[in-house]
C-alpha positions as CSV (number, residue, x, y, z in Angstrom):
1,X,0.0,0.0,0.0
2,X,1.5,3.3,-1.1
3,X,0.2,6.5,0.5
4,X,2.4,8.6,-1.9
5,X,0.7,7.0,-4.9
6,X,0.3,9.4,-7.8
7,X,-3.4,8.5,-8.2
8,X,-4.1,11.1,-5.5
9,X,-1.6,13.7,-6.5
10,X,-2.9,17.0,-7.8
11,X,-6.6,16.1,-7.5
12,X,-9.1,18.8,-7.1
13,X,-11.1,19.0,-3.8
14,X,-14.5,19.6,-5.4
15,X,-17.2,16.9,-4.7
16,X,-18.6,15.1,-7.7
17,X,-22.2,13.9,-8.0
18,X,-24.0,11.5,-10.3
19,X,-27.1,13.1,-11.7
20,X,-30.4,11.5,-12.7
21,X,-29.5,12.2,-16.3
22,X,-26.2,10.3,-15.8
23,X,-28.1,7.4,-14.4
24,X,-30.5,7.3,-17.3
25,X,-27.5,7.2,-19.7
26,X,-26.1,4.3,-17.8
27,X,-29.4,2.5,-18.4
28,X,-29.9,3.4,-22.0
29,X,-26.3,3.9,-23.3
30,X,-24.8,1.6,-25.9
31,X,-23.0,-1.5,-24.8
32,X,-19.2,-2.0,-25.1
33,X,-17.2,-2.7,-28.2
34,X,-14.5,-4.6,-26.4
35,X,-14.8,-8.2,-25.4
36,X,-17.8,-9.7,-23.5
37,X,-20.9,-7.7,-22.5
38,X,-20.3,-5.1,-19.8
39,X,-22.2,-6.3,-16.6
40,X,-25.1,-6.8,-19.0
41,X,-28.4,-5.1,-18.3
42,X,-28.3,-5.9,-14.6
43,X,-25.2,-3.8,-14.1
44,X,-26.7,-0.8,-15.9
45,X,-29.7,-1.1,-13.7
46,X,-27.6,-1.4,-10.6
47,X,-25.6,1.7,-11.5
48,X,-28.7,3.7,-12.3
49,X,-30.7,2.7,-9.3
50,X,-27.7,3.2,-7.1
51,X,-27.1,6.7,-8.5
52,X,-30.6,7.7,-7.6
53,X,-30.4,6.6,-4.0
54,X,-30.1,9.3,-1.3
55,X,-26.5,10.6,-0.9
56,X,-24.5,8.5,1.6
57,X,-26.9,5.6,1.5
58,X,-27.5,2.6,-0.6
59,X,-31.2,2.9,-0.7
60,X,-33.6,0.0,-0.8
61,X,-33.8,-0.1,-4.6
62,X,-30.0,0.0,-4.9
63,X,-29.7,-2.9,-2.5
64,X,-32.1,-5.0,-4.5
65,X,-30.3,-4.2,-7.7
66,X,-27.0,-5.2,-6.2
67,X,-28.5,-8.5,-5.0
68,X,-29.3,-9.3,-8.6
69,X,-25.8,-8.5,-9.9
70,X,-23.6,-11.5,-10.5
71,X,-19.9,-12.2,-9.8
72,X,-18.9,-15.8,-10.8
73,X,-18.5,-18.0,-7.7
74,X,-14.8,-18.7,-8.3
75,X,-14.1,-14.9,-8.4
76,X,-16.3,-13.9,-5.5
77,X,-14.4,-12.9,-2.4
78,X,-11.1,-12.6,-4.3
79,X,-8.8,-9.8,-5.1
80,X,-7.3,-11.4,-8.1
81,X,-3.5,-11.2,-8.6
82,X,-3.1,-13.5,-11.6
83,X,-5.0,-14.8,-14.5
84,X,-5.7,-18.6,-14.7
85,X,-3.5,-19.2,-17.7
86,X,-0.9,-21.7,-18.7
87,X,-0.2,-19.9,-22.0
88,X,2.7,-17.4,-22.0
89,X,0.5,-14.3,-21.9
90,X,0.3,-11.3,-19.7
91,X,-2.3,-8.6,-19.1
92,X,-1.3,-5.0,-19.2
93,X,-3.3,-2.7,-16.9
94,X,-3.0,1.1,-16.3
95,X,-4.4,3.1,-13.4
96,X,-5.7,6.6,-14.3
97,X,-6.1,8.7,-11.2
98,X,-4.0,11.8,-11.3
99,X,-2.9,13.5,-14.6
100,X,-3.3,12.4,-18.2
101,X,0.3,13.4,-19.0
102,X,1.3,9.9,-20.3
103,X,-1.9,8.9,-22.0
104,X,-0.8,9.8,-25.5
105,X,2.5,7.9,-25.2
106,X,0.7,4.8,-23.8
107,X,-2.0,4.7,-26.4
108,X,0.6,5.2,-29.2
109,X,2.8,2.3,-27.9
110,X,-0.2,0.0,-27.5
111,X,-1.6,1.0,-30.9
112,X,1.7,0.5,-32.8
113,X,1.6,-3.2,-31.6
114,X,-2.2,-3.6,-31.6
115,X,-2.0,-4.7,-28.0
116,X,-5.0,-5.0,-25.6
117,X,-5.0,-3.3,-22.1
118,X,-7.4,-2.4,-19.4
119,X,-7.4,1.1,-17.9
120,X,-8.7,1.6,-14.4
121,X,-10.1,5.1,-14.1
122,X,-11.3,7.1,-11.1
123,X,-14.5,9.0,-11.5
124,X,-12.5,12.2,-10.9
125,X,-10.1,11.4,-13.6
126,X,-12.9,10.8,-16.0
127,X,-14.7,14.0,-15.0
128,X,-11.6,16.2,-14.9
129,X,-9.8,14.8,-17.9
130,X,-12.8,13.7,-20.0
131,X,-11.0,14.1,-23.4
132,X,-8.3,11.7,-22.2
133,X,-10.9,9.4,-20.8
134,X,-12.7,9.4,-24.2
135,X,-9.5,8.7,-26.1
136,X,-8.8,5.8,-23.8
137,X,-12.4,4.5,-23.9
138,X,-12.5,4.5,-27.7
139,X,-9.6,2.0,-27.9
140,X,-9.6,0.0,-24.7
141,X,-12.0,-1.1,-21.9
142,X,-12.1,1.0,-18.8
143,X,-12.4,-0.5,-15.3
144,X,-13.6,1.2,-12.1
145,X,-11.0,2.6,-9.7
146,X,-13.4,4.4,-7.3
147,X,-14.7,8.0,-7.5
148,X,-12.1,9.8,-5.3
149,X,-9.4,7.2,-4.6
150,X,-9.9,6.8,-0.8
151,X,-8.7,4.1,1.4
152,X,-11.6,1.6,1.3
153,X,-10.9,0.0,4.7
154,X,-11.6,3.4,6.3
155,X,-15.1,3.7,4.7
156,X,-18.5,2.4,5.7
157,X,-20.3,0.0,3.4
158,X,-22.6,2.8,2.1
159,X,-19.6,5.0,1.4
160,X,-17.9,2.2,-0.5
161,X,-21.0,1.6,-2.6
162,X,-21.2,5.3,-3.4
163,X,-17.6,5.4,-4.5
164,X,-18.2,2.5,-6.9
165,X,-21.4,3.7,-8.5
166,X,-20.5,7.3,-8.6
167,X,-17.3,6.4,-10.5
168,X,-19.4,4.2,-12.9
169,X,-21.7,7.2,-13.6
170,X,-18.8,9.6,-14.2
171,X,-17.0,7.1,-16.5
172,X,-20.2,6.4,-18.4
173,X,-20.7,10.2,-18.8
174,X,-17.2,10.8,-20.1
175,X,-16.7,7.7,-22.2
176,X,-20.2,6.9,-23.4
177,X,-20.6,3.5,-21.8
178,X,-20.3,2.0,-18.3
179,X,-17.0,0.5,-17.1
180,X,-16.3,-3.1,-17.6
181,X,-17.0,-5.3,-14.4
182,X,-13.5,-5.0,-12.9
183,X,-12.6,-2.9,-9.9
184,X,-9.2,-2.0,-8.5
185,X,-8.9,-0.8,-4.9
186,X,-7.1,2.5,-4.4
187,X,-3.6,1.9,-2.8
188,X,-4.4,-1.8,-2.9
189,X,-6.1,-1.1,0.5
190,X,-8.5,-3.9,1.0
191,X,-10.0,-6.4,3.4
192,X,-12.7,-9.1,3.1
193,X,-15.5,-6.7,3.8
194,X,-14.3,-4.3,1.1
195,X,-14.2,-7.2,-1.4
196,X,-17.7,-8.3,-0.4
197,X,-19.1,-4.8,-0.8
198,X,-17.6,-4.3,-4.2
199,X,-18.7,-7.8,-5.3
200,X,-22.2,-6.7,-4.2
201,X,-22.1,-3.9,-6.7
202,X,-21.4,-6.5,-9.5
203,X,-17.6,-6.1,-9.9
204,X,-14.7,-8.6,-9.8
205,X,-11.8,-7.2,-7.8
206,X,-8.5,-7.2,-9.7
207,X,-5.2,-6.5,-8.1
208,X,-1.8,-7.2,-9.8
209,X,1.0,-9.6,-10.1
210,X,3.7,-6.9,-10.4
211,X,3.7,-3.2,-9.9
212,X,6.3,-1.5,-12.1
213,X,6.6,1.3,-9.5
214,X,7.1,3.7,-12.3
215,X,4.7,6.0,-10.3
216,X,7.7,6.8,-8.0
217,X,9.1,8.9,-10.8
218,X,12.7,9.8,-11.6
219,X,12.9,11.5,-8.3
220,X,12.1,8.2,-6.6
221,X,14.7,6.3,-8.6
222,X,12.3,4.8,-11.2
223,X,13.7,4.4,-14.7
224,X,13.0,2.4,-17.8
225,X,15.4,-0.2,-16.6
226,X,13.8,-0.6,-13.2
227,X,10.4,-0.9,-14.8
228,X,11.6,-3.7,-17.1
229,X,13.6,-5.4,-14.3
230,X,10.6,-5.6,-12.0
231,X,8.4,-7.1,-14.7
232,X,11.0,-9.6,-15.9
233,X,11.5,-10.8,-12.3
234,X,7.7,-11.5,-12.0
235,X,7.0,-12.6,-15.5
236,X,4.8,-15.7,-15.5
237,X,1.8,-17.0,-17.5
238,X,-1.2,-14.9,-16.5
239,X,0.7,-12.1,-14.9
240,X,-1.2,-8.9,-14.4
241,X,1.1,-5.9,-14.9
242,X,0.3,-2.6,-13.1
243,X,1.4,0.7,-14.6
244,X,0.2,4.3,-14.4
245,X,-0.6,7.0,-17.1
246,X,0.0,10.0,-14.9
247,X,3.0,12.1,-14.1
248,X,4.5,11.7,-10.6
249,X,3.9,15.1,-9.1
250,X,4.1,18.9,-9.7
251,X,7.8,18.9,-8.9
252,X,8.5,15.6,-10.8
253,X,6.6,15.7,-14.1
254,X,8.2,12.4,-15.3
255,X,5.9,9.7,-16.8
256,X,8.2,6.8,-16.3
257,X,5.7,4.0,-17.1
258,X,4.7,5.7,-20.4
259,X,8.3,6.3,-21.4
260,X,9.2,2.7,-20.5
261,X,6.3,1.0,-22.2
262,X,7.7,0.5,-25.7
263,X,10.9,-1.0,-24.2
264,X,8.9,-3.1,-21.8
265,X,6.8,-4.5,-24.7
266,X,10.0,-5.5,-26.5
267,X,11.4,-7.2,-23.4
268,X,8.2,-9.2,-22.9
269,X,8.1,-10.1,-26.6
270,X,11.7,-11.3,-26.4
271,X,10.7,-13.7,-23.7
272,X,8.2,-15.3,-26.0
273,X,5.2,-13.9,-24.3
274,X,2.0,-12.5,-25.8
275,X,-0.8,-10.5,-24.4
276,X,-4.4,-11.0,-23.2
277,X,-7.1,-9.2,-21.4
278,X,-8.7,-9.5,-18.0
279,X,-11.6,-11.3,-19.7
280,X,-9.5,-14.4,-19.3
281,X,-10.8,-14.5,-15.8
282,X,-14.2,-15.6,-17.2
283,X,-12.7,-18.5,-19.3
């Protein structure tokens, strides 16, 4: 767990709210273009009903909708750290919680190699940097990374639920469709109750096999070489790689992960590995 994580750097302090209009869009908006259906109609209903509940509460209708949402039994209660694969494939994932400074570099590198990836967005990122969120969403699936990036173990059940569905509404508003059914806990801060509450909102919890720690920036000793070394040491079939799209801080504008990505892709390829998506969890 990293308190100095860049996902909370340079974030505005304004509160964000999901409106009735946003909830209606979550119900009626188009489905995804990437992979399997996004939480199906049940998820959209859960998001919409949740967004209309009284602030700070789940509300009776939201609780009923959550009860109908479905997380496969083998994934319930889990904060997944690895895909169930024997093939030499890895999943690239990117957290989006602070700045969009590395987004263009990341999308370019992925596009040049036609590689899949999943981007976990906070609702604040989607709202504050909606253009970047749309560019990401037009090419890759977006997961849910909470609304404001709090420590989930410090929240009540109702506050956790609000973080989840508020983020879903904000992502839907920015991107044009709800997030895919994967949730990543801010800071990796989690316990069994947190996982159960997020599962109740219809999301599978996804952690990582290896954190590149590029978020530490050049001021923290992160370089392209350290990023590659960390991933190579943890490389295994089904590995989930965590990277970040933002710069480190106002005083360290480096985007180490974005800069390292083309070189990391080559290093992974040189080891005979290919790439997959988190949808492999449903295989």
